[in-house]
N, C-alpha and C positions, 0 to 999 in steps of 0.2 A: 504494500500500500504506500502511496506517495501522498504525504500531507505536507503542507507548508507549516513547519513546526513553529516558526517565528510568528505567523499569523495566529496560530492556536494559542501560543503564549500570550500574545497581545489581547486576544479575545477574553481569556480567563482573567487577565489583569485589568480589563476594562469594565468588567461586570460591576454594577452599582445598584443600590436601592434608590429608585427615583420615586418620590412620594406623590400621591395623587394631586396635592396642591400645585405640583410642578408639571401637570399634564395640560395640554392645550384644549382638551375637550373633543378633539377629532376622534373618529372611530378607527380603531385598528382593524385592518382587513381580516376576515375570518380565516383566510388561508394561512396567515401567520400564526394565529392561535392554534390551528390544526397542526401546523408543523411543530410548534412548541410542544403540543401534547404527544405527537408521534415520537419526538426525540425523548420526551420524558419517559415514554414507555420502554425505552432502551436502557434504563438505569440498571445498575447492578442489583441482582436479587438472589439471595441465598435460597437454594432448593426450588428455584423458579416459582416462588409464591406470588410474585408481582403484586405486592400489597397496596400499591397506590390506587386511589380512586379520585376522580375529578368531577365536579359539577360546575359547569360553565354558565355564568350569568352575563347577559348582554341585553341591550335594548330595554324593553319593559321588564325583562327578567331582573334587572338591577333594582327596580321598584319592588318586585316580589321579595328579593333578598332583604332589602331595607325594611320592609314591613315585617317580615318574619323575625329578623334579628333584633329589631327594637322591641317587638312584642315579647319575644323570648327573654330578652334582658330584663324588661320591666317585670314580667311574671316571677322570674327567679330572684331578682334582687329585692323586690318588695317583700317577698316571703322571708328572705334572710336579713333584711334590714340594711342593705348596702346600696339601695337605689340612688342614682345621681341623675338629676334632670338633664344636665349638659351632656352626659354620656348617652343618655336615651335619645336626645335630639341629634347627636352626631351619628348614631347608628341609623337614624331615619334619613339622613341627608348625604353622608359621606360616600355611599356607594355610587351616587350619580356623578361623582368626579372622575370615575374610571370608565374606560371604554368597555372593559370586560373585568370580571372578577371570577377567579377559579377557586372554589372551595376545595381544600385538600384533605383527603381522608386516608386512613390506614385501615384496610380490611384485614382483620386477623385471619391467619391461616386456620382453616377448619380443624385440622388436627393439632394445632398449636405446637407444631414441630420445632419452632424457633422461639427464642426469647423475644419478648415484645420489642426490646431495644434494637434488635437486628431488623425487624420489620419497619420500625420508625426510621432507622438509618437508610433503608432502601427508599422510603418515601422522600426523605430529604435529598438523597442523590437525584431522584426524579425532579425535585424542585430546582436543584442546581442546573439540570439540563433545560428546564423551562427558562431559567434566568439567562443562561448562555445563549440559547436560541434567540430570545428577545434582544439581547445585546447585539447579536450578529445582524439583526434586522433594524437596529436603531430604535427599539421600543423600550419604554420604561416599565419597570416592575417594582413592586414593593410587597414583601411578605409581612402580613399582619398576623400576630398570634394572640391578639387581645380580643376584646368584645366577648362574644359567646363561645369562643374556641374551646374553653374548658367546661362548658355547661353540658352535663349529661343529657339534659332535656332537649338540646339542639340536635343531637345525633341523627334521630330518625328522619328529620327534614332532608338530610343529605344522603339518605339511604344507608346509614350506618347503624350497627347494632351495639349492644352493651359492651362487647369485647373489643370493638373497634375504637379508633380515635379520630376525632376531628383535629387536624393539625394546623389549621390556619386558613388564611385567605390571601391569594396572590392578586393584587391590584395591578391592572395593566392599562397603559395609556401612551399616547404620543407625547414625548417630553418637549417642554417649551424651549429649552436651550441646550447648551453643551453639557456633557457628562462631567460631574465634578471629579477632581483628582482624588485618587484613593490614598489611604494611609495604612501602612502595616509596620509593626515593629520589626527589627531585624530578625531574619530567619534563625540566625545563630542562637538567639535566646530560647528557641523552642525545639532545637534538635540536639540529640546526643548521638554521636557515632560510636559504635563499638566495633573495632577492627581486629581484635584478638581475644 
């Protein structure tokens, strides 16, 4: 196989989280979303469990997501005493800032042959493939793991069961400007080589 290694290196180093407030409001073509999902489907997966699940919201579907997540948030937080009006309002309006939102789920292997962390790892490898594909097309993405992500009551709306996990929401849009520069501490701080 012949790949341009320098371009791949540059792609990986160019990946950024671009927040919905920095989207233009233009619609991302569906063929790009489909390519993102196809590449996500090629993430590493132990024992071929392919645990990733995606629910794509666009157009009026964003209103459906907004209505559900704000309602779910209100129901759960009023019951446990943690309701915040500003959070509730944001859940009603923020989805409309994105062209598409992909709800990310982890479907537990029926035989539970693998530890949950391995299945979650596979899902987040799929998320990296979504991000890298978006970056290659010049599309902005932002992974949100807040809101209703950890609410057990939210799972069934996304086709998930009690053993499954809702892993977050990938917001997608056309970025307004140039991609910000990235920052990483030196690799040497994080690597130990053992040569003997």
